[in-house]
C-alpha positions as CSV (number, residue, x, y, z in Angstrom):
1,M,-19.2,-139.5,18.9
2,S,-18.6,-143.4,19.5
3,S,-21.1,-146.0,18.5
4,H,-22.0,-146.5,22.1
5,S,-22.5,-142.8,23.1
6,V,-25.9,-141.1,23.4
7,P,-27.1,-138.0,22.1
8,R,-25.9,-134.9,23.9
9,G,-27.8,-134.5,27.0
10,V,-30.0,-137.7,27.0
11,Y,-28.8,-139.3,30.0
12,T,-27.9,-136.3,32.1
13,D,-31.1,-134.3,31.3
14,M,-33.6,-135.2,34.0
15,T,-36.6,-134.8,31.7
16,I,-36.9,-138.3,30.6
17,L,-35.9,-140.0,34.0
18,P,-39.4,-139.6,35.7
19,A,-41.1,-140.8,32.5
20,L,-39.0,-143.8,32.6
21,H,-39.3,-144.5,36.3
22,L,-43.3,-144.2,36.0
23,L,-43.2,-146.8,33.1
24,A,-41.1,-149.2,35.3
25,I,-43.8,-148.8,38.1
26,Q,-46.5,-149.4,35.6
27,R,-45.0,-152.3,34.1
28,Q,-44.4,-153.9,37.6
29,D,-48.2,-153.1,38.7
30,K,-49.4,-154.8,35.6
31,G,-47.2,-157.7,36.4
32,V,-45.5,-157.7,32.8
33,S,-42.0,-159.1,33.2
34,L,-39.0,-157.7,31.3
35,E,-38.7,-161.1,29.7
36,T,-42.0,-160.9,28.1
37,I,-41.2,-157.1,27.0
38,S,-37.9,-158.6,25.6
39,R,-39.6,-161.3,23.7
40,E,-42.1,-158.7,22.1
41,T,-39.5,-156.1,21.2
42,K,-36.4,-158.3,20.8
43,I,-34.6,-155.9,22.9
44,G,-32.2,-157.6,25.4
45,I,-33.0,-157.7,29.0
46,R,-29.8,-155.8,30.0
47,Y,-30.9,-152.9,27.8
48,L,-34.4,-153.0,29.2
49,E,-32.8,-152.9,32.7
50,A,-30.7,-149.8,31.6
51,I,-33.9,-147.9,30.4
52,E,-35.9,-148.6,33.6
53,A,-32.8,-147.5,35.8
54,G,-32.3,-144.5,33.6
55,R,-29.0,-145.7,32.5
56,L,-29.3,-144.6,29.0
57,Q,-25.7,-144.2,28.4
58,D,-25.7,-148.0,28.5
59,L,-27.6,-148.4,25.3
60,P,-26.6,-148.3,21.7
61,G,-26.7,-144.6,20.7
62,G,-28.8,-142.4,17.9
63,I,-31.7,-143.9,16.5
64,Y,-31.2,-147.3,18.4
65,L,-31.6,-145.4,21.9
66,R,-34.8,-143.8,20.7
67,S,-36.3,-146.7,19.1
68,Y,-35.6,-149.1,22.4
69,V,-36.9,-146.3,24.8
70,Q,-40.0,-145.8,22.7
71,Q,-40.6,-149.5,22.0
72,Y,-40.3,-150.1,25.7
73,A,-42.9,-147.4,26.2
74,H,-45.3,-148.7,23.6
75,C,-45.2,-152.3,25.5
76,V,-45.9,-150.9,29.0
77,D,-48.2,-148.1,28.1
78,P,-49.0,-147.2,24.2
79,G,-50.4,-143.9,25.4
80,A,-47.1,-142.9,26.9
81,V,-45.0,-143.0,23.5
82,G,-45.7,-139.6,22.6
83,Q,-44.7,-138.2,25.7
84,V,-41.5,-140.3,25.9
85,R,-40.7,-139.2,22.3
86,E,-41.0,-135.5,23.2
87,A,-38.8,-136.0,26.3
88,L,-36.1,-137.6,24.3
89,Q,-36.2,-135.0,21.6
90,A,-36.0,-132.2,24.4
91,A,-33.3,-134.0,26.2
92,A,-31.0,-134.5,23.1
93,Q,-31.1,-130.6,22.2
């Protein structure tokens, strides 16, 4: 596995994509910019854009992928972090 690959199944498994799409809609509805989330999380905007677009293969792999997605979810909807974590775990299996 290269340093930029993602855990098996994460970006091809559709389990996580609906949750990411809903989070993107929530973020937009709340009027929170990606720049604001980037400042709060220290995650680059290009990675946040990849998360919202479901292009998880564009993120660093392993623990970074999970951390970035969970931090993003926490900024948008702290209540969604558990659901996102479960979806990531299911997709990685």
